[in-house]
VOGU-3710 file (C-alpha; in Angstrom, 3 decimals, decimal comma):
1> mneekqsris> 3,338/37,331/30,269  4,254/37,571/33,964  7,707/38,918/33,113  6,149/41,641/30,977  3,909/42,672/33,869  6,844/42,736/36,288  8,937/44,865/33,911  6,272/47,542/33,572  6,288/50,563/35,881  2,825/51,217/37,291
11> wmdvlwllfl> 1,423/54,602/38,174  1,915/53,729/41,848  5,638/53,283/41,192  5,716/56,677/39,472  3,929/58,231/42,454  6,432/56,549/44,789  9,338/58,059/42,852  7,696/61,502/42,951  7,477/61,344/46,743  11,124/60,330/46,958
21> lglaalppvw> 11,988/63,287/44,720  10,037/65,484/47,117  12,122/64,190/50,022  15,290/64,794/47,982  14,241/68,413/47,466  13,798/69,039/51,193  16,632/69,983/53,590  19,353/68,965/53,773  19,263/69,365/49,990  23,018/69,232/49,354
31> erhkqlvlla> 23,722/66,169/51,436  24,812/63,768/48,689  24,688/60,734/50,992  21,027/61,458/51,595  20,320/61,675/47,858  22,173/58,422/47,183  20,270/56,608/49,925  16,933/57,892/48,602  17,931/56,708/45,136  18,825/53,288/46,527
41> igvvqlaegr> 15,466/53,054/48,304  13,693/53,871/45,041  15,662/51,225/43,152  14,938/48,552/45,785  11,241/49,427/45,758  11,022/49,116/41,959  13,016/45,859/41,957  11,149/44,339/44,913  8,844/42,135/42,812  11,709/40,814/40,699
51> iianwprygr> 13,870/40,099/43,759  11,098/38,085/45,417  10,359/36,227/42,160  14,009/35,285/41,617  14,618/34,262/45,231  11,233/33,068/46,505  12,681/31,591/49,675  14,831/34,502/50,882  13,708/37,389/48,664  11,163/38,874/51,075
61> slvvlikill> 13,554/38,857/54,006  16,301/40,333/51,822  14,090/43,213/50,673  12,998/44,116/54,218  16,548/43,869/55,548  17,937/46,133/52,788  15,229/48,700/53,464  16,022/48,717/57,191  19,714/49,273/56,433  18,951/52,082/53,974
71> atllinhtge> 16,547/53,711/56,446  19,248/53,572/59,117  21,758/55,201/56,754  19,295/57,890/55,752  18,613/59,209/59,265  22,351/59,190/59,935  22,787/61,834/57,214  19,708/63,937/57,890  20,337/65,347/61,351  22,988/66,280/63,823
81> lginssyypi> 21,781/63,366/65,922  20,266/60,428/64,066  17,796/59,760/66,875  16,354/63,278/66,371  16,228/63,131/62,552  12,943/64,309/61,029  13,327/61,453/58,523  12,713/58,750/61,168  9,299/57,846/59,518  11,380/56,253/56,728
91> yyvpivtaai> 11,319/53,175/58,959  7,642/52,795/58,068  8,807/51,639/54,616  10,477/48,377/55,760  7,873/47,902/58,472  4,951/48,110/56,019  6,849/45,908/53,563  7,239/43,246/56,264  3,557/43,558/57,189  2,610/42,888/53,555
101> hfgswgtllw> 4,872/39,890/52,988  4,881/38,134/56,392  2,465/36,813/58,987  1,808/38,351/62,383  4,878/36,972/64,149  7,141/37,770/61,220  5,791/41,325/61,139  6,435/41,774/64,889  9,961/40,424/64,512  10,880/42,751/61,631
111> talasaaycs> 9,257/45,724/63,369  11,299/45,013/66,485  14,455/44,835/64,334  13,624/48,156/62,639  12,939/49,710/66,047  16,255/48,398/67,343  18,057/49,872/64,340  16,460/53,249/65,045  17,211/53,045/68,781  20,858/52,218/68,000
121> ylypalqeyt> 21,369/55,963/67,499  20,397/56,497/71,118  23,790/55,267/72,297  25,961/57,925/70,593  23,439/60,604/71,635  23,749/59,602/75,265  27,527/60,147/75,075  26,876/63,899/74,822  23,345/64,428/76,092  21,066/63,159/78,816
131> ltptgaaela> 17,790/61,375/78,002  15,027/63,344/79,693  11,642/61,844/80,616  10,077/63,869/77,803  12,598/62,542/75,300  12,089/58,981/76,506  8,321/59,356/76,151  8,755/60,762/72,623  10,949/57,825/71,657  8,456/55,356/73,131
141> irimffflaa> 5,615/56,998/71,202  7,527/56,667/67,923  8,265/52,987/68,577  4,644/52,319/69,534  3,472/53,886/66,293  5,874/51,598/64,403  4,156/48,546/65,889  0,676/50,042/65,545  1,171/50,711/61,822  2,679/47,268/61,330
151> mvvnrftlen> -0,272/45,501/62,958  -2,903/47,517/61,101  -1,313/46,851/57,696  -0,644/43,198/58,536  -4,223/42,617/59,653  -5,537/44,159/56,435  -3,100/42,083/54,376  -3,994/38,822/56,109  -7,695/39,512/55,703  -7,144/40,286/52,043
161> rrkttqyqqv> -5,234/37,011/51,625  -8,009/35,108/53,360  -10,637/36,645/51,094  -8,509/35,962/48,029  -8,086/32,327/49,038  -11,805/32,082/49,688  -12,629/33,522/46,264  -10,163/31,139/44,621  -11,772/28,177/46,364  -15,222/29,348/45,261
171> aeqltevnrq> -13,946/29,781/41,707  -12,450/26,274/41,770  -15,702/24,856/43,140  -17,701/26,635/40,421  -15,296/25,313/37,794  -15,712/21,787/39,131  -19,502/22,171/39,274  -19,545/23,404/35,656  -17,354/20,474/34,644  -19,675/18,021/36,372
181> leraqaearr> -22,709/19,720/34,829  -21,217/19,446/31,356  -20,396/15,798/32,030  -23,951/15,147/33,264  -25,420/16,862/30,204  -23,203/14,784/27,939  -24,259/11,606/29,737  -27,918/12,619/29,470  -27,585/13,247/25,746  -25,800/9,944/25,333
191> serlaalgql> -28,530/8,134/27,261  -31,178/9,683/25,025  -29,312/8,607/21,917  -28,839/5,123/23,343  -32,561/4,821/24,107  -33,570/5,926/20,609  -31,020/3,733/18,880  -31,918/0,849/21,173  -35,539/0,935/20,099  -34,543/1,139/16,439
201> saglaheirn> -32,028/-1,691/16,811  -34,573/-3,916/18,564  -37,078/-3,502/15,763  -34,533/-4,133/13,028  -33,007/-7,091/14,854  -36,345/-8,840/15,184  -37,155/-8,235/11,533  -33,742/-9,497/10,399  -33,621/-12,556/12,647  -36,693/-14,185/11,048
211> plgvikgsae> -35,386/-14,234/7,446  -31,967/-15,271/8,736  -33,549/-18,312/10,318  -35,250/-19,218/7,029  -32,001/-18,747/5,083  -30,035/-20,852/7,549  -32,598/-23,659/7,515  -32,741/-23,684/3,736  -28,917/-23,699/3,454  -28,626/-26,630/5,857
221> tlnrkledsn> -31,314/-28,567/3,920  -29,515/-27,933/0,636  -26,231/-28,975/2,202  -27,662/-32,314/3,314  -29,353/-33,083/-0,028  -26,479/-31,998/-2,266  -23,644/-33,308/-0,116  -22,904/-36,263/-2,397  -24,388/-35,258/-5,773  -22,999/-31,709/-6,014
231> plaselagyi> -19,989/-31,019/-3,748  -19,588/-27,402/-4,970  -23,187/-26,500/-4,236  -22,877/-28,218/-0,855  -19,782/-26,166/-0,045  -21,533/-22,932/-1,023  -24,487/-23,866/1,154  -22,055/-24,360/4,015  -20,661/-20,851/3,451  -24,182/-19,470/3,527
241> ssevnrasal> -24,876/-21,243/6,812  -21,670/-20,019/8,477  -22,235/-16,420/7,349  -25,800/-16,576/8,586  -24,462/-17,703/11,962  -22,135/-14,684/12,026  -24,967/-12,331/11,074  -27,177/-13,950/13,731  -24,484/-13,356/16,363  -24,360/-9,714/15,330
251> vtrfldfarp> -28,142/-9,457/15,617  -27,882/-10,973/19,098  -25,457/-8,179/20,072  -27,934/-5,624/18,755  -30,630/-7,173/20,906  -28,347/-7,186/23,938  -27,800/-3,502/23,379  -31,467/-2,732/22,741  -33,335/-4,771/25,342  -33,939/-3,257/28,812
261> lrietrllrv> -31,519/-4,537/31,423  -32,768/-6,459/34,399  -30,231/-6,052/37,124  -30,262/-8,002/40,353  -27,859/-6,355/42,755  -26,187/-7,626/45,877  -23,322/-6,259/47,913  -20,050/-7,244/46,250  -16,408/-6,304/46,283  -15,469/-4,509/43,093
271> tdlldqalks> -11,949/-5,874/43,305  -13,210/-9,490/43,232  -15,065/-8,923/39,947  -12,100/-7,045/38,540  -9,628/-9,791/39,445  -11,925/-12,370/37,898  -12,084/-10,422/34,631  -8,313/-9,914/34,589  -7,754/-13,626/35,120  -10,188/-14,635/32,366
281> vaeqwkgepi> -8,662/-12,314/29,773  -5,084/-13,215/30,724  -5,772/-16,966/30,386  -7,162/-16,534/26,866  -4,616/-13,981/25,722  -2,266/-15,212/22,977  -0,484/-11,947/22,142  2,587/-10,212/23,532  3,072/-10,254/27,342  1,049/-7,703/29,293
291> vvqreyqgdl> 2,236/-6,555/32,731  -0,701/-5,904/35,076  -0,100/-3,450/37,913  -2,696/-3,475/40,681  -3,197/-0,746/43,279  -6,174/-1,471/45,521  -7,055/0,726/48,459  -7,699/-1,152/51,665  -11,052/-1,297/53,476  -13,105/-0,581/50,349
301> plvpldenlc> -16,872/-0,512/50,930  -19,130/-3,154/49,424  -21,115/-1,957/46,419  -24,578/-3,102/45,245  -23,811/-4,634/41,833  -25,181/-7,161/39,376  -22,369/-9,698/39,286  -22,804/-10,927/35,697  -23,357/-7,513/34,144  -20,472/-5,835/35,976
311> eqvflnlvqn> -18,175/-8,708/35,112  -19,173/-8,096/31,505  -18,192/-4,425/31,931  -14,728/-5,291/33,209  -14,211/-8,098/30,678  -14,980/-5,714/27,819  -12,687/-2,951/29,081  -9,810/-5,315/29,932  -10,137/-7,117/26,603  -10,074/-3,801/24,747
321> ayeamgedgg> -6,929/-2,761/26,625  -5,176/-6,061/25,854  -6,065/-5,832/22,168  -4,901/-2,189/22,019  -1,487/-3,202/23,384  -1,384/-6,499/21,495  1,273/-5,719/18,906  4,014/-4,631/21,281  2,715/-5,694/24,697  2,692/-3,142/27,472
331> tfrvevsgts> 1,552/-2,292/30,966  -2,023/-2,329/32,207  -2,543/-0,360/35,423  -5,584/-1,027/37,602  -6,414/1,302/40,489  -9,398/0,962/42,849  -10,101/3,522/45,567  -12,897/4,960/47,646  -14,034/8,406/46,573  -16,977/10,783/46,258
341> sngrkgvqvr> -18,698/12,072/43,127  -21,451/14,700/43,062  -21,912/14,291/46,798  -22,197/10,491/46,580  -19,748/8,103/48,203  -18,598/5,160/46,167  -15,779/3,182/44,622  -13,732/4,400/41,671  -12,006/2,058/39,230  -9,292/3,447/36,960
351> lkdtgpgvpa> -8,037/1,313/34,072  -5,019/2,639/32,150  -3,198/0,933/29,280  -0,123/1,908/27,275  -1,639/1,340/23,862  -2,066/3,921/21,088  -4,985/5,577/22,879  -8,203/7,011/21,456  -7,916/9,553/18,615  -8,890/13,081/19,646
361> emreqifnpf> -11,703/13,261/17,091  -13,351/10,155/18,615  -13,056/10,949/22,307  -16,470/12,589/22,572  -18,259/9,782/20,680  -16,435/6,755/22,076  -19,496/5,579/24,088  -21,925/6,102/21,227  -23,193/3,027/19,348  -21,345/1,967/16,190
371> vttkktgvgl> -18,250/4,011/17,109  -15,110/1,893/17,269  -11,344/2,130/16,826  -11,076/-1,522/15,779  -10,918/-2,525/12,114  -13,326/-5,428/12,647  -15,360/-4,007/15,523  -19,064/-3,199/15,413  -18,913/-0,432/18,004  -21,431/-1,732/20,542
381> glsivskivd> -19,094/-2,926/23,314  -18,525/0,405/25,045  -22,146/1,409/24,457  -23,291/-1,688/26,351  -20,701/-0,998/29,059  -21,979/2,563/29,436  -25,558/1,335/29,597  -24,749/-1,185/32,348  -22,894/1,439/34,390  -25,797/3,888/33,956
391> ehhgtirlek> -28,231/1,238/35,212  -26,134/1,033/38,375  -26,439/4,826/38,725  -22,694/5,072/38,169  -20,585/6,969/35,693  -17,908/6,068/33,176  -15,639/8,456/31,329  -12,597/8,462/29,155  -9,768/10,054/31,094  -7,999/13,037/29,579
401> sdekgagfvi> -4,263/12,630/29,844  -1,095/13,627/28,018  0,332/10,174/28,674  0,329/7,408/26,102  -2,620/5,031/26,075  -6,278/5,149/27,042  -7,656/5,462/30,557  -11,207/4,739/31,694  -12,599/5,831/35,060  -15,686/4,066/36,404
411> ffpveeeagq> -17,585/5,157/39,518  -20,083/2,952/41,375  -22,045/4,567/44,236  -22,579/2,741/47,505  -25,899/4,419/48,299  -29,102/2,425/48,403  -30,229/4,246/45,258  -27,911/1,997/43,273  -29,798/-1,023/44,455  -33,175/0,273/43,339
421> gaggs> -32,554/-1,033/39,855  -33,035/-4,577/41,042  -36,004/-6,073/39,448  -35,995/-4,159/36,208  -35,301/-1,008/34,339
//
């Protein structure tokens, strides 16, 4: 797309060529060197953008230098004495070009070089003529106007660059604000869904737990009475009891998800809780070897956290990462750093594994209840994690990345607001 824009000739380029044609039609009309130099100036002007794009480091200097040389050649062929040529304003072309592409000192340097190139014709003129005070004043006036034009254009250009940079920064800030607003709206919607589903789950769990208790008690009674007389019936009763235990554990998870959290915060180091979770999961891990890479920023602030709940957050996320990489092993990267989010200072934890990652169609729902990538999962783990982080007035998100694996970013604020959850929610 950029190449197409560069290859097009704008109406300003056409107007530029028309002015050069006008100069070509003025005396001396039949001076072929003059016409060739004007043609060369036109070509350089049209190719200026491409030259700078192809040689970003030296292209600007090359363009200005070529224009100075062409301007010097032009006045040599447009007057008996080059210093008296009526075409001396051609030096404004390289001077203005330098003012557009360089800073103040660069503009002054190129203007001085252009002025020196013009004044170089003073030497052959002095071999035949004498420089009068009037002539010297005229020459000084021309040189002063070179610098005056250069500074005016350069000041306008620098101001335009400053405004452009300012507008770009504002646009980037607005983009970031919109991104944060969308993220906050998504978190608010998720919190509403979690609250509604939590209430529903609590009611269902209580209703299910009572008959489960009756079934379990009856199965255990049957197992004891039929243990000797009817081994098959006793075995079936044992199956009933074990399955009831599994269903009861599931109901307990529903209740954990549904019941309001009571957090008791105290100032803790996030890295201590994280290391404890990493150690616990690693000791119980029976799969392929997992390489853990830690990158902890020094002098991290203490954060008001509930130790047990936040350890549960890290245990869940680390366990998920290990299980995702279980078949082939992999690398688990843990980064902790101080940062700011929405004007709040805090600590950011980034957990990145090299597993298969989260499918694109599930990325937006990954923190919703009953959404899981595991074959045997219920889909409440990340919902509970999100709820705990929300209770700490923090944020958790699934990182978008082209790299393999899944990355979670958790932010815990250090403000006193985070500690207000102590005592209930």
